[in-house]
C-alpha positions in Angstrom: 97.0 67.7 82.4 93.2 68.0 82.2 91.9 71.5 82.8 89.3 71.7 85.5 85.9 72.1 84.0 82.4 72.9 85.3 82.2 69.5 86.9 84.9 70.6 89.5 82.5 73.4 90.5 79.6 70.9 90.9 78.0 72.2 87.6 76.7 70.2 84.7 75.8 71.2 81.2 72.3 72.2 82.1 73.6 74.5 84.8 75.9 76.1 82.3 73.0 76.8 79.9 71.0 78.3 82.7 73.9 80.5 83.8 74.7 81.6 80.2 71.0 82.5 79.6 70.8 84.5 82.9 74.0 86.3 82.1 72.6 87.3 78.7 69.2 88.3 80.3 68.8 88.3 84.1 65.0 88.8 83.6 64.6 85.4 81.9 61.7 83.6 83.5 61.8 80.2 85.0 59.4 79.0 82.3 61.7 80.3 79.6 64.7 78.6 81.2 62.7 75.4 81.5 61.8 75.4 77.8 65.4 76.1 76.9 66.8 73.1 78.9 63.8 70.9 78.3 63.0 70.5 82.0 60.0 71.3 84.2 59.8 74.8 85.7 60.0 73.4 89.3 63.2 71.5 88.5 64.8 74.6 86.9 63.7 76.8 89.8 65.4 74.3 92.2 68.6 74.4 90.1 68.6 78.3 90.2 68.0 78.2 93.9 70.9 75.8 94.3 73.1 78.0 92.2 72.2 81.0 94.4 72.8 79.1 97.6 76.2 77.9 96.3 77.2 81.5 95.7 77.5 81.0 92.0 74.6 83.4 91.3 75.3 86.3 93.6 72.5 88.6 92.4 70.5 90.1 89.6 70.8 93.7 88.4 70.1 96.2 85.8 73.0 97.5 83.7 72.9 101.3 83.2 74.9 103.7 81.1 76.7 106.2 83.3 76.9 108.5 80.3 73.1 108.4 79.9 72.6 109.6 83.5 75.0 112.5 83.2 78.4 110.9 84.1 80.3 111.1 80.8 83.8 110.9 82.2 85.2 107.6 83.4 88.6 107.3 85.0 91.0 104.8 86.5 92.7 105.9 89.7 95.9 104.2 90.7 96.3 104.8 94.4 99.4 104.3 96.6 98.8 105.1 100.3 101.5 106.7 102.3 103.0 104.3 105.0 100.5 103.5 107.7 97.4 104.8 105.8 96.3 101.7 103.9 93.1 101.1 106.0 92.2 104.8 106.0 92.6 105.0 102.2 90.4 101.9 101.8 87.7 103.5 103.9 87.9 106.8 102.0 87.6 105.0 98.7 84.6 103.0 100.0 82.9 106.2 101.0 83.2 107.9 97.6 80.0 107.1 95.6 81.6 108.0 92.2 84.0 105.1 92.6 82.1 102.1 91.2 84.8 99.5 91.4 88.0 99.1 93.3 90.6 96.3 93.6 93.6 96.0 95.9 96.4 95.0 93.6 100.1 94.1 93.6 102.8 96.3 92.2 103.7 99.9 93.0 100.1 100.9 93.5 97.9 99.3 96.2 94.4 100.1 94.8 93.0 100.4 91.3 89.7 102.2 91.3 87.2 103.1 88.5 85.1 106.2 88.9 82.3 107.8 86.8 82.1 111.5 86.9 80.1 114.5 85.5 83.1 116.8 85.1 86.8 117.3 85.5 86.0 119.4 88.5 84.4 116.3 90.0 87.5 114.3 89.2 89.6 116.8 91.1 87.2 116.7 94.1 87.5 112.9 94.2 91.3 113.0 94.0 91.4 115.7 96.6 89.6 113.4 99.1 92.4 110.8 98.6 95.6 112.8 98.3 96.1 113.7 101.9 96.7 110.0 102.6 98.0 108.6 99.3 99.6 109.4 96.0 97.4 109.0 92.9 97.8 108.7 89.2 94.7 109.1 87.1 93.9 108.0 83.6 90.8 109.2 81.8 89.2 106.4 79.8 88.8 107.3 76.1 86.9 104.1 75.1 86.3 100.6 76.3 86.9 98.0 73.5 85.9 95.3 76.0 83.0 96.3 78.2 82.7 94.6 81.6 81.9 91.0 81.1 82.1 87.7 83.0 84.8 85.2 82.3 83.8 82.3 80.0 81.8 79.6 81.7 83.6 76.3 81.9 82.0 73.6 79.7 82.7 70.6 77.6 83.9 72.8 74.6 86.4 74.7 76.9 89.0 72.0 77.7 
């Protein structure tokens, strides 16, 4: 069985190079991209626009270090709402700015949320916002051997 590749997503090798380059440096100019793929700047700009419109490129952002801005503690919160409180818990989690990521998951817990905090007291405050409506289990992150990254892009060498 052939694994679906970039062609199934409507991408070609040039798109894959453009995406890889932008993942490495979102500030890469159209002119730099054009030189890399040996195309004209307008052609590359059109490809980038098409990738944006297709929802493949969903935005450009700066990556910051939470530790460098005074948030040295990172935690994973596993959250299990009490019966009937799923929606309320989702809304509470959405309203907590320290929570930077949250997924609804299968298993015993319903939500897995990552928070960046200045102190243990802040961790307690965040937990206290949730516990009237859910049970929580918190793990302090010691280190991250794999930082947040995108999955590998499909390509001819990834069959």
